[in-house]
N, C-alpha and C positions, 0 to 999 in steps of 0.2 A: 498475303504476307502482311504482317502484325505491325501494327501502331507500338512502338514505345511509350506508353504511360505507363506512370506511380498511377498504382490501385488507390493508395491511402487519401489522396487531397478529392478522389470520386467520393467516398465513401463519406466525408460528409456533406456529400449534395442526398446521394440515398438517407442519411441520418435525419437530414432538416425534413425530406417530404414525407420517410419514415415519420415522422412526431406530428406532422402538421397533417398528415392520412388519419391520426390515433387520434389525434385531440377532436377535428372535425367530426371520427365517428359516435365517438366519446359525448360529447356536447351532441349529436344530433339522438342518441339512444337516450339520455338522462337528460337534458333539459325538453325535448321537444319530442320522445317518444314515453317520457315518464320514468326510467330507468330499468332497471335489471335485477333479475330475480330470479333464481331457481326452483321456488316453490311461492304458487300466487293465487290467487283468485283473479287476475287481470291477468290471462294468457301470454299476450301479447310482450310481457314484462318477462318471461321468459325464451320468447322467442328472438327478445332483445340480445340475447348472451351471444346469439348465433353470428351476426357480422362483426361484434366488438372481439369475439376468439378467432373467428377464420382470418379476418385483417393482424389484429396483433399475434395470433401461432403462423400463419404458414405464411402470409404475406410479408412481416416487419421479420420477425423472428427465424422466419426459414431463410428470407433474403438476407441477416446478420448471420447466417451460420454460411452463407454460401462466399460471401463478402470477408468473412473471418481468417475463412484458406489464405485470402490470398492477399490480405491489407496485413497481418499481423506481425510485424518483426521479431515473431517468437521462432523457437526450435520445430521443425515439422512436428515431433510428436505429440507437442500441448497443440497447437494448430490443430492436427489431427480431433483429441480429444473434443478442444472445443464445437471445434464443426458438429463432432458427435452428437456433444450434449446441449445445443442450440436446439439440431433437428429434431431430437427424441424431443423437445419440447415444446415443437413447433407441432409434431403430430399430435401429442396428449392435446395440445391444444384447438387442433385442430378436430379432431375425437370430440371432445369435448362440446365443441361447437355442433357439431353435427348432432350428436346427443339432448341437446338444448331443442336443435327442428324437429328433430323427433318425437320429444317430451308434448311439443307444444301441439304438433297438429295432431298427437294421440287423446292428447288433452282435450285439446278443441275438439275432435271429431273430424277434424279433415284427412284426405286421403295424402302418405305417403309419397315421395319419388312421384310425382302427375305433372311434373314439365322439366321441361330440356337441362334449367338451371338446375336442379337438384341431380338427375344424373349426371350433368357434367362434372359436380361435384365432389359424388361420389366414387366416379372415376378418376376424378383429379387427386382424392386422397386414399385411396386404393394404391395409384400408382409413384404415389410418394413415399405410401409404408414398402411398396414392392420393390424399388428403388433403394429402398435403403436393406431389406432382406438380399437383395440382389448384392450390392455393398459388401455387406456380412461374411458372404457366402466368398464371393471373392477374397475379400480380405483373407480369411480361413485357410484357401488354399492358399493363396499367397506367404502364411507364415507356412503350411506345411511345407512349401516347395526350399524355402529356408533353412528348416529345420533337416529337411534330408538331405541341401547341398551341405550343411555344418558336417553332417554326420557322412557325407562322402569325403568332405575335406580332410577328417579327423582319421578316417580310414585311409585313408592318400597319404596321409604324414606318418601314421604310425606302423606301414607297410613300407616307405622310403628308409625311417629309422631301423625298423628291423634287414631292413636290404644293407643300406649302410654299415651297421653291426654286423650282418654277418662277413660284408666286403673288407672290416677291419681286423675281424677274428682271421681270416683268410692270409692279409699281408701279414700280422705277425707271426703267423703260422711259417709261411716261406721267409722274413726275417729274423725267424727263433734257428729256423733251419740255417740258412744262409751264415750268419753270425755261427754255429757251431760248425761247418765245414772251412771257416777262414782261419777258426781260431785251432783245427785241429790240422790244418793246410791239406783239408781233403776237397775231392769233388763229388756231387752225387751220380749216383749211377747214370742217371736220365734228369734230362731238362729240359721240355717242351713247353715253358710257360710254367707248369709249377714242375718242381724238381723232386724227386722222391729219393730214398737210398734205396 
């Protein structure tokens, strides 16, 4: 059984925690670990990009993507686009964060994927991307079904319009024959539903 709680007020708590985490990780990497760099002789500066990008990308922006879908007071289509864009940014930042870890290991002659942390990280970002791909496939199938339903509805309406036109034509023919016989004061030869002369 669900509890009826407004999503928007809870997002403020999540935003505050995300901002605090981002500030702490940035202070840790910029002040205590010497900064951030993609190219440097001090290879730990390259690795410093990894925790910053993973936190900001997958945790904060990925979390924003999830919260935006439920908390923003916008139309569903707009919320879906915001949700998609934020997840795309999260995957890109996460991928660059992983690339920074590999770059640091390769330039420092450290083996890649030697810890449980690294294997879990690769698994998580792979599942994150796999989930996005599955959603894309599901969305494509949903659009295809909607298009097929629209085509079937259109075909049914056209068929109904053709039957209605055919019935209208028959009624008009019968009315004309009846008017002809009334004006001549004659009766048709046979009359079993549809009168013929």
